[in-house]
C-alpha positions as CSV (number, residue, x, y, z in Angstrom):
1,M,0.0,0.0,0.0
2,A,1.4,3.4,-1.0
3,T,2.3,5.8,1.7
4,P,0.5,9.2,1.8
5,R,2.1,12.2,0.1
6,A,3.8,14.6,2.5
7,K,1.5,17.5,1.7
8,D,-1.4,15.3,2.9
9,A,0.4,14.0,6.0
10,D,-0.8,15.5,9.3
11,L,2.5,15.9,11.1
12,G,0.6,17.5,13.9
13,L,-1.4,14.3,14.7
14,T,-1.7,13.3,18.3
15,P,1.5,11.3,19.2
16,P,0.8,7.9,20.9
17,G,2.8,8.6,24.0
18,A,3.3,6.0,26.6
19,I,0.5,3.5,26.9
20,D,0.3,2.3,30.6
21,G,3.9,3.2,30.8
22,I,4.9,1.2,27.7
23,R,6.9,3.0,25.0
24,V,7.5,1.5,21.6
25,G,10.0,2.5,18.9
26,V,12.8,1.7,16.6
27,G,16.6,2.4,16.3
28,G,17.4,5.7,14.7
29,W,15.2,7.5,12.2
30,T,17.5,8.0,9.1
31,Y,17.2,5.0,6.9
32,A,16.6,5.3,3.2
33,P,14.2,2.3,2.8
34,W,11.9,3.8,5.3
35,R,11.1,6.5,2.7
36,E,9.2,3.8,0.9
37,T,7.7,1.9,3.8
38,F,7.2,4.5,6.6
39,F,7.7,8.1,5.7
40,P,5.1,9.9,3.5
41,E,6.2,10.3,-0.1
42,G,7.9,13.6,-0.6
43,L,8.7,14.2,3.1
44,V,12.0,16.2,3.3
45,Q,14.7,14.4,5.3
46,R,15.0,17.2,7.8
47,R,11.4,16.5,8.9
48,E,11.8,12.7,9.3
49,L,12.4,12.9,13.1
50,E,9.5,15.2,13.4
51,Y,7.3,12.7,11.7
52,A,8.7,9.5,13.3
53,S,8.2,11.0,16.8
54,R,4.5,11.5,16.1
55,R,4.0,7.8,15.1
56,L,6.2,6.2,17.7
57,S,6.6,6.9,21.5
58,A,10.4,6.4,21.7
59,I,13.5,6.2,19.5
60,E,16.9,4.6,20.4
61,I,19.6,6.9,19.1
62,N,22.3,4.9,17.4
63,G,24.6,7.7,16.3
64,T,25.9,8.3,19.8
65,Y,27.6,4.9,19.6
66,Y,29.8,6.1,16.8
67,S,30.6,9.7,17.5
68,A,30.0,12.5,20.0
69,Q,27.1,14.9,19.3
70,K,27.1,18.5,20.2
71,P,24.6,19.8,22.9
72,D,23.0,22.0,20.2
73,T,22.2,18.8,18.3
74,Y,20.5,17.2,21.3
75,A,18.6,20.4,21.9
76,R,17.4,20.4,18.3
77,W,16.2,16.8,18.5
78,R,14.5,17.6,21.8
79,D,12.7,20.6,20.4
80,E,11.6,18.8,17.2
81,T,9.8,16.1,19.1
82,P,6.4,16.4,21.0
83,D,5.8,16.4,24.7
84,G,5.8,12.9,26.1
85,F,8.2,11.5,23.5
86,V,11.5,10.1,24.8
87,F,14.9,9.1,23.4
88,T,17.2,6.4,24.6
89,A,20.8,6.5,23.5
90,K,23.5,3.9,22.9
91,A,26.6,4.8,24.9
92,P,29.8,5.5,22.9
93,M,31.8,2.7,21.4
94,R,35.0,4.2,22.8
95,I,33.7,3.6,26.3
96,V,32.1,0.2,26.0
97,Q,35.0,-1.3,24.1
98,A,37.7,0.0,26.5
99,K,39.9,-2.6,28.0
100,A,39.6,-1.1,31.5
101,L,36.0,0.1,31.8
102,A,36.4,1.5,35.2
103,N,39.0,3.9,33.8
104,T,36.4,5.5,31.5
105,L,34.1,6.9,34.2
106,G,35.4,10.4,33.5
107,Q,34.3,9.9,29.8
108,V,31.0,8.6,31.0
109,E,30.4,11.8,33.0
110,A,31.3,13.9,29.9
111,F,28.9,11.9,27.7
112,V,26.1,12.1,30.2
113,G,26.7,15.8,30.7
114,G,26.2,16.4,27.0
115,I,23.2,14.2,26.4
116,A,21.5,15.7,29.4
117,T,20.5,18.5,27.0
118,L,17.6,16.2,26.1
119,G,16.2,17.0,29.5
120,A,13.0,15.1,30.3
121,K,13.1,13.5,26.9
122,L,16.1,11.3,27.9
123,G,14.5,8.0,28.8
124,A,17.6,5.8,29.3
125,I,21.2,5.1,28.2
126,A,21.9,1.7,26.7
127,W,25.4,0.2,27.2
128,Q,26.2,-2.6,24.7
129,F,29.2,-4.8,25.6
130,E,30.5,-7.2,22.9
131,R,33.5,-8.9,24.6
132,N,34.3,-11.0,27.6
133,L,34.1,-8.8,30.8
134,D,36.5,-8.7,33.7
135,R,34.1,-9.2,36.6
136,E,35.8,-6.8,39.1
137,D,36.4,-4.1,36.5
138,F,32.9,-4.4,35.2
139,A,31.5,-4.2,38.7
140,R,33.5,-1.0,39.4
141,F,32.2,0.5,36.2
142,V,28.5,-0.3,36.9
143,D,28.9,1.0,40.5
144,G,30.3,4.2,39.1
145,L,27.5,5.0,36.6
146,P,25.8,8.3,37.5
147,M,22.2,7.7,38.6
148,S,21.1,11.3,38.2
149,V,21.9,14.3,35.9
150,D,20.8,17.9,36.4
151,G,18.6,16.8,39.3
152,R,16.7,14.1,37.1
153,P,17.0,10.4,37.7
154,L,19.0,8.6,35.1
155,R,18.3,5.1,33.8
156,H,20.9,2.7,32.5
157,A,20.3,-0.6,30.5
158,L,23.1,-3.1,30.0
159,E,23.3,-5.4,27.0
160,V,26.0,-8.1,27.6
161,R,26.5,-10.1,24.4
162,D,29.3,-12.4,25.6
163,A,27.6,-15.6,26.9
164,T,30.5,-16.3,29.3
165,S,29.8,-13.0,31.1
166,V,26.1,-13.7,31.6
167,D,25.1,-15.4,34.8
168,T,23.3,-14.8,38.2
169,T,26.3,-12.7,39.3
170,L,25.4,-10.2,36.6
171,V,21.8,-10.3,37.6
172,D,22.8,-9.5,41.3
173,L,25.1,-6.7,40.2
174,A,22.3,-5.1,38.1
175,R,19.7,-5.4,40.8
176,R,22.0,-3.8,43.4
177,K,22.5,-0.8,41.2
178,N,18.9,-0.7,39.8
179,V,20.0,-0.9,36.2
180,A,18.1,-3.0,33.6
181,L,19.5,-6.0,31.8
182,V,18.4,-5.7,28.1
183,F,16.2,-8.5,26.9
184,T,16.6,-9.5,23.2
185,D,14.8,-12.1,21.2
186,S,18.0,-12.7,19.2
187,T,19.2,-16.2,18.3
188,E,22.8,-14.8,18.1
189,W,23.2,-13.1,21.5
190,P,22.3,-14.2,25.0
191,S,18.6,-13.9,25.6
192,F,17.2,-13.7,29.1
193,A,14.4,-11.8,30.8
194,D,15.5,-11.4,34.4
195,I,14.1,-8.1,35.7
196,T,16.7,-6.1,37.6
197,A,15.4,-2.5,37.7
198,D,12.2,-0.5,38.0
199,F,11.9,-0.5,34.2
200,V,12.3,-3.1,31.4
201,Y,14.3,-2.6,28.2
202,A,13.6,-5.0,25.3
203,R,15.3,-5.0,21.9
204,L,13.5,-7.2,19.4
205,M,15.6,-8.4,16.4
206,R,13.6,-10.9,14.4
207,A,11.7,-8.8,11.9
208,R,11.3,-10.5,8.5
209,S,11.1,-8.6,5.2
210,K,8.4,-11.0,3.8
211,I,6.0,-9.9,6.5
212,T,4.6,-6.4,6.0
213,T,4.5,-5.8,9.8
214,G,7.9,-7.4,10.4
215,Y,6.5,-9.9,12.9
216,A,3.4,-12.0,12.3
217,R,0.3,-10.5,14.0
218,P,0.0,-13.4,16.6
219,E,3.7,-12.7,17.5
220,L,2.9,-9.0,18.0
221,V,-0.2,-9.8,20.0
222,A,2.0,-12.0,22.3
223,W,4.6,-9.1,22.7
224,A,1.7,-6.7,23.6
225,E,0.7,-9.1,26.4
226,R,4.3,-9.5,27.6
227,A,4.7,-5.7,27.7
228,R,1.5,-5.4,29.7
229,L,2.7,-8.0,32.2
230,W,6.0,-6.2,32.6
231,A,4.2,-2.8,33.0
232,G,1.8,-4.3,35.5
233,G,4.6,-5.5,37.8
234,G,4.6,-9.1,36.7
235,E,6.7,-11.0,34.1
236,P,6.0,-13.4,31.2
237,K,6.4,-17.0,32.0
238,D,7.4,-18.0,28.5
239,L,10.7,-16.0,28.4
240,P,14.1,-17.5,29.6
241,R,15.6,-16.3,32.8
242,L,19.0,-16.9,34.4
243,G,17.6,-17.2,38.0
244,G,14.3,-17.6,39.7
245,P,11.3,-15.3,39.5
246,S,12.1,-11.6,39.4
247,P,10.9,-9.2,42.1
248,K,7.3,-8.1,41.5
249,A,6.3,-4.5,41.5
250,V,3.1,-2.4,41.3
251,H,4.2,-0.8,38.0
252,R,7.2,-0.6,35.7
253,D,8.0,1.6,32.7
254,V,8.7,-0.5,29.6
255,F,10.7,0.2,26.5
256,V,10.3,-2.0,23.4
257,F,12.4,-1.3,20.4
258,F,12.4,-3.1,17.0
259,I,16.1,-3.2,16.0
260,N,18.2,-4.5,13.1
261,A,17.1,-7.7,11.3
262,D,15.1,-6.8,8.2
263,K,14.9,-3.2,9.5
264,E,12.8,-1.8,6.7
265,R,9.9,-3.5,8.5
266,N,10.7,-2.2,12.0
267,P,8.5,0.9,11.9
268,A,5.5,-1.2,10.8
269,A,6.2,-3.6,13.7
270,A,6.4,-0.8,16.2
271,T,3.2,1.0,15.0
272,T,1.3,-2.2,14.9
273,L,2.4,-3.0,18.5
274,I,1.3,0.5,19.6
275,E,-2.1,-0.1,18.0
276,L,-2.4,-3.5,19.8
277,L,-1.5,-1.9,23.1
278,G,-4.1,0.8,22.6
279,D,-6.9,-1.7,22.1
280,P,-9.1,-2.2,25.1
């Protein structure tokens, strides 16, 4: 089905916002194939964030992983997006790939100080670790993460991709610091759903190009139910965990991002999940 022309697109439509504390989005907003599958025909590139932030309730910024952004850039992104929308951001590669993570805490402070320009629209920072972790060094790093910035609470989510570094010790460390461990549905990386913080951070990586909505509708219905369980203080029984049941809560904020895979379908997966969450 053809996308609407930009002149007909209502960029002022009411953004979805969080639904019962659940936010749904994608990674980034600049991706050429989305100009055929997501953005209205003729929409100028400089307005793509403006449009995406009115169809989604969150976006994970990928560019921060590769290079530093100026505070003015963060301020522009903040001002182009509607009230209630939030960003999360991948922490810089130069930090997460350092041999001695605990020695980078000064760089962490500098990064956080810059991205704090997003203000209330900074939802969380995602830290992605690819290699085997030295346990003591990693614990010092996690313990040193700032938990507030400019008087606002700061959330952190850890994605540990080395299977040898993933065990109950990691769960205990994350719970002590109130940082989330990222859940992924990846077949390539460790996949576990232990809840370690007052929020949940999920990155879904199995979109298929042959399915218009990336995931089959029954799969998205199941993800809507899991997200509701997380938000309601429970947890899905069908997802793998490293330990026993996670602590229950009255409420949790939830972030669900459709990332990578056949990413041309990720916006459709996200908007369909938002629609399902909005159904009574």
